[in-house]
Biopython code that builds the backbone (N, CA, C, O; Angstrom):
import numpy as np
from Bio.PDB.StructureBuilder import StructureBuilder

atoms = [
    (1, "MET", "N", (39.038, -127.232, 142.591)),
    (1, "MET", "CA", (37.700, -127.424, 141.157)),
    (1, "MET", "C", (36.976, -126.445, 140.711)),
    (1, "MET", "O", (36.420, -126.428, 139.613)),
    (2, "TYR", "N", (36.939, -125.271, 141.839)),
    (2, "TYR", "CA", (36.062, -123.586, 141.404)),
    (2, "TYR", "C", (37.402, -122.702, 141.579)),
    (2, "TYR", "O", (37.296, -121.541, 141.183)),
    (3, "SER", "N", (38.224, -122.957, 141.933)),
    (3, "SER", "CA", (39.690, -121.959, 141.481)),
    (3, "SER", "C", (40.041, -121.657, 140.343)),
    (3, "SER", "O", (40.222, -122.574, 139.542)),
    (4, "ASN", "N", (40.234, -120.344, 139.949)),
    (4, "ASN", "CA", (40.491, -119.844, 137.888)),
    (4, "ASN", "C", (39.563, -120.755, 137.421)),
    (4, "ASN", "O", (39.869, -121.923, 137.178)),
    (5, "VAL", "N", (38.602, -120.367, 137.297)),
    (5, "VAL", "CA", (37.305, -120.758, 136.452)),
    (5, "VAL", "C", (37.571, -120.223, 135.039)),
    (5, "VAL", "O", (37.429, -121.064, 134.151)),
    (6, "GLY", "N", (37.841, -119.298, 134.751)),
    (6, "GLY", "CA", (37.960, -118.540, 133.697)),
    (6, "GLY", "C", (38.364, -119.101, 132.809)),
    (6, "GLY", "O", (37.789, -119.179, 131.723)),
    (7, "LYS", "N", (40.041, -119.889, 133.252)),
    (7, "LYS", "CA", (41.112, -120.489, 132.534)),
    (7, "LYS", "C", (40.313, -121.961, 132.430)),
    (7, "LYS", "O", (39.894, -122.257, 131.311)),
    (8, "LYS", "N", (40.136, -122.668, 133.259)),
    (8, "LYS", "CA", (39.419, -123.548, 132.572)),
    (8, "LYS", "C", (38.435, -123.831, 131.689)),
    (8, "LYS", "O", (38.239, -124.908, 131.126)),
    (9, "ILE", "N", (37.619, -122.483, 131.555)),
    (9, "ILE", "CA", (36.135, -122.818, 130.314)),
    (9, "ILE", "C", (37.634, -122.413, 129.225)),
    (9, "ILE", "O", (38.023, -123.304, 128.470)),
    (10, "MET", "N", (38.078, -121.596, 129.233)),
    (10, "MET", "CA", (39.089, -121.284, 128.113)),
    (10, "MET", "C", (39.538, -122.482, 127.533)),
    (10, "MET", "O", (39.397, -122.755, 126.341)),
    (11, "ILE", "N", (40.159, -123.301, 128.496)),
    (11, "ILE", "CA", (41.001, -124.767, 128.025)),
    (11, "ILE", "C", (39.759, -125.517, 127.448)),
    (11, "ILE", "O", (39.740, -125.659, 126.226)),
    (12, "LEU", "N", (38.837, -125.959, 128.098)),
    (12, "LEU", "CA", (37.630, -126.491, 127.610)),
    (12, "LEU", "C", (36.975, -126.142, 126.226)),
    (12, "LEU", "O", (36.332, -126.969, 125.580)),
    (13, "ALA", "N", (37.159, -125.048, 125.888)),
    (13, "ALA", "CA", (36.468, -124.568, 124.919)),
    (13, "ALA", "C", (37.764, -124.785, 123.746)),
    (13, "ALA", "O", (37.410, -125.055, 122.598)),
    (14, "MET", "N", (38.987, -124.687, 123.991)),
    (14, "MET", "CA", (39.610, -125.039, 123.447)),
    (14, "MET", "C", (39.913, -126.553, 122.818)),
    (14, "MET", "O", (40.205, -126.743, 121.638)),
    (15, "VAL", "N", (39.779, -127.677, 123.907)),
    (15, "VAL", "CA", (39.460, -128.974, 123.543)),
    (15, "VAL", "C", (38.637, -129.393, 122.435)),
    (15, "VAL", "O", (38.839, -130.035, 121.404)),
    (16, "PHE", "N", (37.198, -128.575, 123.210)),
    (16, "PHE", "CA", (35.995, -128.973, 122.297)),
    (16, "PHE", "C", (36.347, -128.799, 121.037)),
    (16, "PHE", "O", (36.264, -129.819, 120.352)),
    (17, "GLY", "N", (36.737, -127.777, 120.468)),
    (17, "GLY", "CA", (36.950, -127.054, 119.308)),
    (17, "GLY", "C", (37.476, -127.921, 118.384)),
    (17, "GLY", "O", (37.051, -128.327, 117.302)),
    (18, "GLY", "N", (38.572, -128.149, 119.068)),
    (18, "GLY", "CA", (39.774, -129.232, 118.537)),
    (18, "GLY", "C", (39.085, -130.651, 118.017)),
    (18, "GLY", "O", (39.163, -130.924, 116.819)),
    (19, "ILE", "N", (38.535, -131.382, 118.764)),
    (19, "ILE", "CA", (37.772, -132.439, 119.031)),
    (19, "ILE", "C", (36.448, -132.498, 117.736)),
    (19, "ILE", "O", (36.010, -133.447, 117.085)),
    (20, "PHE", "N", (36.201, -131.470, 117.744)),
    (20, "PHE", "CA", (34.522, -131.167, 116.884)),
    (20, "PHE", "C", (35.279, -131.066, 115.414)),
    (20, "PHE", "O", (34.983, -131.663, 114.380)),
    (21, "LEU", "N", (36.313, -130.155, 115.640)),
    (21, "LEU", "CA", (36.863, -129.843, 114.182)),
    (21, "LEU", "C", (37.668, -131.253, 113.658)),
    (21, "LEU", "O", (37.468, -131.720, 112.536)),
    (22, "ALA", "N", (38.351, -131.694, 114.374)),
    (22, "ALA", "CA", (38.487, -132.981, 113.846)),
    (22, "ALA", "C", (37.804, -133.935, 113.745)),
    (22, "ALA", "O", (38.278, -134.820, 113.033)),
    (23, "ALA", "N", (36.436, -134.202, 114.373)),
    (23, "ALA", "CA", (35.417, -134.766, 114.109)),
    (23, "ALA", "C", (34.635, -134.826, 112.750)),
    (23, "ALA", "O", (33.908, -135.662, 112.213)),
    (24, "GLY", "N", (35.122, -133.520, 112.414)),
    (24, "GLY", "CA", (34.025, -132.850, 111.035)),
    (24, "GLY", "C", (34.798, -133.209, 109.864)),
    (24, "GLY", "O", (34.343, -133.396, 108.736)),
    (25, "ILE", "N", (36.380, -133.314, 110.343)),
    (25, "ILE", "CA", (37.366, -133.527, 109.060)),
    (25, "ILE", "C", (37.004, -135.049, 108.714)),
    (25, "ILE", "O", (36.641, -135.494, 107.625)),
    (26, "ILE", "N", (37.207, -135.767, 109.978)),
    (26, "ILE", "CA", (37.447, -137.426, 109.882)),
    (26, "ILE", "C", (36.047, -137.764, 109.190)),
    (26, "ILE", "O", (36.130, -138.532, 108.232)),
    (27, "GLY", "N", (34.652, -137.261, 109.563)),
    (27, "GLY", "CA", (33.754, -137.392, 109.207)),
    (27, "GLY", "C", (33.285, -136.788, 107.550)),
    (27, "GLY", "O", (32.214, -137.158, 107.068)),
    (28, "PHE", "N", (34.036, -136.022, 106.932)),
    (28, "PHE", "CA", (33.977, -135.858, 106.102)),
    (28, "PHE", "C", (34.422, -136.690, 104.815)),
    (28, "PHE", "O", (33.857, -136.855, 103.734)),
    (29, "ILE", "N", (36.135, -137.345, 105.521)),
    (29, "ILE", "CA", (36.693, -138.151, 104.367)),
    (29, "ILE", "C", (36.096, -139.375, 104.321)),
    (29, "ILE", "O", (35.825, -139.887, 103.235)),
    (30, "ALA", "N", (35.724, -140.206, 105.930)),
    (30, "ALA", "CA", (35.308, -141.446, 105.386)),
    (30, "ALA", "C", (33.800, -141.278, 105.374)),
    (30, "ALA", "O", (33.167, -142.139, 105.984)),
    (31, "LEU", "N", (32.875, -139.946, 104.554)),
    (31, "LEU", "CA", (31.959, -140.568, 104.190)),
    (31, "LEU", "C", (31.775, -140.587, 102.344)),
    (31, "LEU", "O", (30.818, -140.887, 101.631)),
    (32, "LEU", "N", (33.521, -139.999, 101.953)),
    (32, "LEU", "CA", (33.518, -139.736, 100.557)),
    (32, "LEU", "C", (34.270, -141.072, 100.784)),
    (32, "LEU", "O", (34.239, -141.639, 99.691)),
    (33, "ALA", "N", (34.886, -141.797, 101.617)),
    (33, "ALA", "CA", (35.135, -142.717, 101.356)),
    (33, "ALA", "C", (34.491, -143.985, 101.032)),
    (33, "ALA", "O", (34.970, -144.820, 100.265)),
    (34, "LEU", "N", (33.110, -144.113, 101.804)),
    (34, "LEU", "CA", (32.532, -144.838, 101.484)),
    (34, "LEU", "C", (31.440, -144.544, 100.942)),
    (34, "LEU", "O", (30.369, -144.947, 101.398)),
    (35, "LYS", "N", (31.567, -143.557, 99.546)),
    (35, "LYS", "CA", (31.058, -143.347, 98.353)),
    (35, "LYS", "C", (29.501, -143.010, 98.879)),
    (35, "LYS", "O", (28.527, -143.245, 98.164)),
    (36, "ILE", "N", (29.382, -142.387, 100.319)),
    (36, "ILE", "CA", (27.982, -142.183, 100.640)),
    (36, "ILE", "C", (27.855, -139.849, 99.692)),
    (36, "ILE", "O", (28.672, -138.930, 99.623)),
    (37, "PRO", "N", (26.434, -140.017, 99.259)),
    (37, "PRO", "CA", (26.298, -138.765, 98.870)),
    (37, "PRO", "C", (27.269, -137.729, 98.851)),
    (37, "PRO", "O", (28.039, -138.049, 99.756)),
    (38, "ALA", "N", (27.618, -136.830, 98.420)),
    (38, "ALA", "CA", (28.974, -135.715, 98.480)),
    (38, "ALA", "C", (28.249, -135.068, 99.549)),
    (38, "ALA", "O", (28.643, -135.032, 100.714)),
    (39, "TRP", "N", (26.828, -134.393, 98.975)),
    (39, "TRP", "CA", (25.843, -133.234, 100.163)),
    (39, "TRP", "C", (26.038, -133.753, 101.820)),
    (39, "TRP", "O", (26.055, -133.098, 102.862)),
    (40, "LEU", "N", (26.146, -134.935, 101.609)),
    (40, "LEU", "CA", (26.138, -135.371, 103.446)),
    (40, "LEU", "C", (27.720, -135.434, 103.921)),
    (40, "LEU", "O", (28.066, -135.067, 105.044)),
    (41, "ALA", "N", (28.531, -135.885, 103.045)),
    (41, "ALA", "CA", (29.543, -135.292, 103.314)),
    (41, "ALA", "C", (29.930, -133.533, 104.058)),
    (41, "ALA", "O", (30.462, -133.007, 105.036)),
    (42, "PHE", "N", (29.298, -133.239, 102.923)),
    (42, "PHE", "CA", (30.133, -131.593, 103.145)),
    (42, "PHE", "C", (28.966, -131.057, 104.418)),
    (42, "PHE", "O", (29.226, -129.933, 104.846)),
    (43, "VAL", "N", (27.884, -131.658, 104.971)),
    (43, "VAL", "CA", (26.792, -131.554, 106.055)),
    (43, "VAL", "C", (28.020, -131.904, 107.076)),
    (43, "VAL", "O", (28.365, -130.935, 107.754)),
    (44, "ALA", "N", (28.561, -132.814, 107.250)),
    (44, "ALA", "CA", (29.807, -133.233, 108.022)),
    (44, "ALA", "C", (30.571, -132.552, 108.297)),
    (44, "ALA", "O", (30.858, -132.314, 109.470)),
    (45, "LEU", "N", (31.286, -131.891, 107.034)),
    (45, "LEU", "CA", (32.161, -130.691, 106.913)),
    (45, "LEU", "C", (31.826, -129.588, 107.848)),
    (45, "LEU", "O", (32.446, -129.108, 108.797)),
    (46, "PHE", "N", (30.520, -129.283, 107.245)),
    (46, "PHE", "CA", (30.064, -128.187, 107.793)),
    (46, "PHE", "C", (29.848, -127.835, 109.393)),
    (46, "PHE", "O", (29.892, -126.792, 110.045)),
    (47, "SER", "N", (29.602, -129.168, 109.692)),
    (47, "SER", "CA", (28.588, -129.039, 110.845)),
    (47, "SER", "C", (29.925, -129.035, 112.040)),
    (47, "SER", "O", (29.723, -128.530, 113.144)),
    (48, "GLY", "N", (31.523, -129.756, 111.628)),
    (48, "GLY", "CA", (32.611, -129.586, 112.282)),
    (48, "GLY", "C", (32.982, -128.142, 112.593)),
    (48, "GLY", "O", (33.291, -127.666, 113.686)),
    (49, "ILE", "N", (32.870, -127.435, 111.191)),
    (49, "ILE", "CA", (33.836, -125.966, 111.122)),
    (49, "ILE", "C", (32.774, -124.810, 112.121)),
    (49, "ILE", "O", (33.179, -123.707, 112.486)),
    (50, "MET", "N", (31.395, -125.352, 112.431)),
    (50, "MET", "CA", (30.686, -124.263, 112.794)),
    (50, "MET", "C", (30.380, -124.635, 114.335)),
    (50, "MET", "O", (30.072, -123.821, 115.206)),
    (51, "THR", "N", (30.516, -125.926, 114.483)),
    (51, "THR", "CA", (30.930, -125.858, 116.371)),
    (51, "THR", "C", (31.888, -126.071, 116.547)),
    (51, "THR", "O", (31.941, -126.620, 117.648)),
    (52, "PHE", "N", (33.501, -125.927, 115.823)),
    (52, "PHE", "CA", (34.615, -125.486, 116.128)),
    (52, "PHE", "C", (33.832, -123.695, 116.407)),
    (52, "PHE", "O", (33.478, -123.333, 117.529)),
    (53, "MET", "N", (33.733, -123.033, 115.479)),
    (53, "MET", "CA", (33.602, -121.500, 115.776)),
    (53, "MET", "C", (32.534, -121.250, 116.599)),
    (53, "MET", "O", (32.161, -120.078, 116.559)),
    (54, "SER", "N", (31.954, -121.935, 117.294)),
    (54, "SER", "CA", (30.879, -121.909, 117.989)),
    (54, "SER", "C", (31.523, -121.986, 119.816)),
    (54, "SER", "O", (31.055, -121.664, 120.908)),
    (55, "SER", "N", (32.827, -122.602, 119.324)),
    (55, "SER", "CA", (33.515, -122.933, 120.997)),
    (55, "SER", "C", (34.548, -121.430, 120.927)),
    (55, "SER", "O", (35.273, -120.932, 121.789)),
    (56, "TRP", "N", (34.216, -120.969, 119.405)),
    (56, "TRP", "CA", (35.051, -119.296, 120.273)),
    (56, "TRP", "C", (33.909, -118.206, 120.840)),
    (56, "TRP", "O", (34.158, -117.001, 120.795)),
    (57, "LEU", "N", (32.976, -118.575, 121.234)),
    (57, "LEU", "CA", (31.968, -117.879, 122.002)),
    (57, "LEU", "C", (31.964, -118.390, 123.596)),
    (57, "LEU", "O", (31.543, -117.691, 124.517)),
    (58, "LEU", "N", (32.592, -119.943, 123.775)),
    (58, "LEU", "CA", (32.274, -120.572, 125.236)),
    (58, "LEU", "C", (34.245, -119.842, 125.191)),
    (58, "LEU", "O", (34.599, -119.130, 126.131)),
    (59, "TYR", "N", (34.851, -120.034, 124.498)),
    (59, "TYR", "CA", (36.083, -119.123, 124.873)),
    (59, "TYR", "C", (36.294, -117.432, 125.698)),
    (59, "TYR", "O", (36.874, -116.989, 126.690)),
    (60, "GLY", "N", (35.331, -116.845, 124.454)),
    (60, "GLY", "CA", (35.452, -115.568, 124.987)),
    (60, "GLY", "C", (34.751, -115.544, 126.265)),
    (60, "GLY", "O", (35.224, -114.766, 127.093)),
    (61, "PHE", "N", (33.234, -116.551, 126.777)),
    (61, "PHE", "CA", (33.075, -116.194, 128.107)),
    (61, "PHE", "C", (33.831, -116.499, 129.247)),
    (61, "PHE", "O", (33.631, -115.860, 130.280)),
    (62, "GLY", "N", (34.752, -117.473, 129.198)),
    (62, "GLY", "CA", (35.841, -117.783, 129.873)),
    (62, "GLY", "C", (37.094, -116.739, 130.170)),
    (62, "GLY", "O", (37.851, -116.696, 131.140)),
    (63, "GLN", "N", (37.037, -115.945, 129.022)),
    (63, "GLN", "CA", (38.061, -114.922, 128.595)),
    (63, "GLN", "C", (37.247, -113.584, 130.083)),
    (63, "GLN", "O", (37.796, -112.940, 130.977)),
    (64, "LEU", "N", (35.788, -113.714, 129.646)),
    (64, "LEU", "CA", (35.155, -112.605, 130.317)),
    (64, "LEU", "C", (35.017, -112.826, 132.106)),
    (64, "LEU", "O", (34.927, -112.090, 133.089)),
    (65, "VAL", "N", (35.048, -113.818, 131.918)),
    (65, "VAL", "CA", (34.863, -114.429, 133.301)),
    (65, "VAL", "C", (36.187, -114.326, 133.948)),
    (65, "VAL", "O", (36.211, -114.300, 135.178)),
    (66, "ASP", "N", (37.562, -114.249, 133.118)),
    (66, "ASP", "CA", (38.809, -114.411, 133.987)),
    (66, "ASP", "C", (39.300, -112.842, 134.403)),
    (66, "ASP", "O", (39.963, -112.473, 135.372)),
    (67, "ASP", "N", (38.624, -111.945, 133.117)),
    (67, "ASP", "CA", (38.965, -111.001, 133.419)),
    (67, "ASP", "C", (38.270, -110.000, 134.507)),
    (67, "ASP", "O", (38.852, -109.025, 134.982)),
    (68, "VAL", "N", (36.795, -110.433, 134.861)),
    (68, "VAL", "CA", (36.413, -109.997, 135.625)),
    (68, "VAL", "C", (36.771, -110.588, 137.205)),
    (68, "VAL", "O", (36.601, -109.793, 138.130)),
    (69, "HIS", "N", (37.155, -111.661, 137.451)),
    (69, "HIS", "CA", (37.527, -112.236, 138.210)),
    (69, "HIS", "C", (39.196, -111.454, 138.679)),
    (69, "HIS", "O", (39.489, -111.543, 139.872)),
    (70, "SER", "N", (39.805, -111.018, 138.112)),
    (70, "SER", "CA", (41.455, -110.118, 137.902)),
    (70, "SER", "C", (40.548, -108.748, 138.151)),
    (70, "SER", "O", (41.254, -108.320, 139.064)),
    (71, "LEU", "N", (39.793, -108.017, 138.054)),
    (71, "LEU", "CA", (39.044, -107.086, 138.390)),
    (71, "LEU", "C", (38.806, -106.871, 139.302)),
    (71, "LEU", "O", (39.062, -105.729, 139.685)),
    (72, "HIS", "N", (38.007, -108.062, 140.468)),
    (72, "HIS", "CA", (37.671, -108.066, 141.594)),
    (72, "HIS", "C", (38.442, -108.227, 142.301)),
    (72, "HIS", "O", (38.246, -107.526, 143.294)),
    (73, "ILE", "N", (40.107, -109.357, 142.436)),
    (73, "ILE", "CA", (40.775, -109.259, 143.278)),
    (73, "ILE", "C", (41.720, -108.391, 143.194)),
    (73, "ILE", "O", (42.357, -108.188, 144.227)),
    (74, "GLU", "N", (42.085, -107.644, 141.980)),
    (74, "GLU", "CA", (43.596, -106.575, 141.961)),
    (74, "GLU", "C", (42.976, -105.342, 142.840)),
    (74, "GLU", "O", (43.876, -104.768, 143.453)),
    (75, "PRO", "N", (41.746, -104.807, 143.056)),
    (75, "PRO", "CA", (42.074, -103.679, 143.708)),
    (75, "PRO", "C", (41.817, -103.973, 144.952)),
    (75, "PRO", "O", (41.968, -103.053, 145.756)),
    (76, "LYS", "N", (41.440, -105.085, 145.385)),
    (76, "LYS", "CA", (41.749, -105.528, 147.391)),
    (76, "LYS", "C", (42.951, -105.854, 147.283)),
    (76, "LYS", "O", (43.564, -105.776, 148.348)),
    (77, "ALA", "N", (43.551, -106.199, 146.391)),
    (77, "ALA", "CA", (45.277, -105.911, 147.152)),
    (77, "ALA", "C", (45.921, -104.683, 147.226)),
    (77, "ALA", "O", (46.730, -104.351, 148.093)),
    (78, "GLU", "N", (45.471, -103.915, 146.135)),
    (78, "GLU", "CA", (45.885, -102.406, 145.984)),
    (78, "GLU", "C", (45.520, -101.877, 147.273)),
    (78, "GLU", "O", (46.374, -101.434, 148.040)),
    (79, "GLU", "N", (44.220, -101.905, 147.562)),
    (79, "GLU", "CA", (43.518, -101.240, 148.916)),
    (79, "GLU", "C", (44.406, -101.467, 150.253)),
    (79, "GLU", "O", (44.378, -100.653, 151.176)),
    (80, "LYS", "N", (45.202, -102.651, 150.280)),
    (80, "LYS", "CA", (46.075, -103.246, 151.438)),
    (80, "LYS", "C", (47.644, -102.277, 151.490)),
    (80, "LYS", "O", (48.291, -101.876, 152.458)),
    (81, "LYS", "N", (47.897, -102.122, 149.864)),
    (81, "LYS", "CA", (49.204, -101.460, 150.149)),
    (81, "LYS", "C", (49.549, -99.739, 150.135)),
    (81, "LYS", "O", (50.542, -99.141, 150.550)),
    (82, "GLU", "N", (48.299, -99.231, 149.482)),
    (82, "GLU", "CA", (48.377, -98.159, 149.389)),
    (82, "GLU", "C", (47.775, -97.328, 150.733)),
    (82, "GLU", "O", (47.204, -97.910, 151.655)),
    (83, "GLU", "N", (47.951, -96.182, 150.698)),
    (83, "GLU", "CA", (47.385, -95.862, 151.847)),
    (83, "GLU", "C", (46.322, -94.650, 151.046)),
    (83, "GLU", "O", (46.413, -94.309, 149.867)),
    (84, "VAL", "N", (45.308, -94.132, 152.076)),
    (84, "VAL", "CA", (44.141, -93.378, 151.082)),
    (84, "VAL", "C", (44.545, -91.866, 151.871)),
    (84, "VAL", "O", (44.583, -91.471, 153.037)),
    (85, "ILE", "N", (44.796, -91.327, 150.608)),
    (85, "ILE", "CA", (45.241, -89.804, 151.020)),
    (85, "ILE", "C", (44.033, -88.976, 150.764)),
    (85, "ILE", "O", (43.699, -88.914, 149.581)),
    (86, "ASP", "N", (43.051, -88.096, 151.932)),
    (86, "ASP", "CA", (41.954, -87.099, 151.221)),
    (86, "ASP", "C", (42.102, -86.038, 151.380)),
    (86, "ASP", "O", (41.226, -85.396, 151.959)),
    (87, "GLU", "N", (43.303, -85.412, 150.917)),
    (87, "GLU", "CA", (43.504, -84.258, 150.761)),
    (87, "GLU", "C", (43.907, -83.570, 149.060)),
    (87, "GLU", "O", (44.745, -84.077, 148.314)),
    (88, "LEU", "N", (43.408, -82.824, 148.864)),
    (88, "LEU", "CA", (43.309, -82.095, 147.626)),
    (88, "LEU", "C", (44.754, -81.637, 147.111)),
    (88, "LEU", "O", (45.526, -81.422, 148.045)),
    (89, "PRO", "N", (45.118, -81.503, 146.247)),
    (89, "PRO", "CA", (46.205, -80.524, 145.795)),
    (89, "PRO", "C", (46.236, -79.789, 145.613)),
    (89, "PRO", "O", (45.507, -79.510, 144.661)),
    (90, "GLU", "N", (47.097, -78.516, 146.263)),
    (90, "GLU", "CA", (46.798, -77.035, 145.976)),
    (90, "GLU", "C", (46.775, -77.035, 144.309)),
    (90, "GLU", "O", (47.111, -77.827, 143.429)),
    (91, "LEU", "N", (46.136, -75.581, 144.375)),
    (91, "LEU", "CA", (46.257, -75.135, 142.933)),
    (91, "LEU", "C", (47.217, -73.973, 142.966)),
    (91, "LEU", "O", (47.517, -73.391, 141.923)),
]
sb = StructureBuilder()
sb.init_structure("model")
sb.init_model(0)
sb.init_chain("A")
sb.init_seg("    ")
for serial, (resi, resn, name, xyz) in enumerate(atoms, 1):
    if name == "N":
        sb.init_residue(resn, " ", resi, " ")
    sb.init_atom(name, np.array(xyz, "f"), 0.0, 1.0, " ", f" {name:<3s}", serial, name[0])
structure = sb.get_structure()
């Protein structure tokens, strides 16, 4: 459940972004079909687009978490493989 959190945050951002964008477009079409004032329909479309764009921030956060995790894990694996050399090269 708590492993690979960065990838899960990025997937969650993509799912929420798609759902909110689709809801905004469907709301826009439904409000126009119901002959509601046009400005309300554009508010629904604008809110769908803005929530879609805000999901980019969540995706970016997931990318940061994934990158930091890989930086934290990879050096430990490399330390086991390489021997530490304390000698300086001759000039």
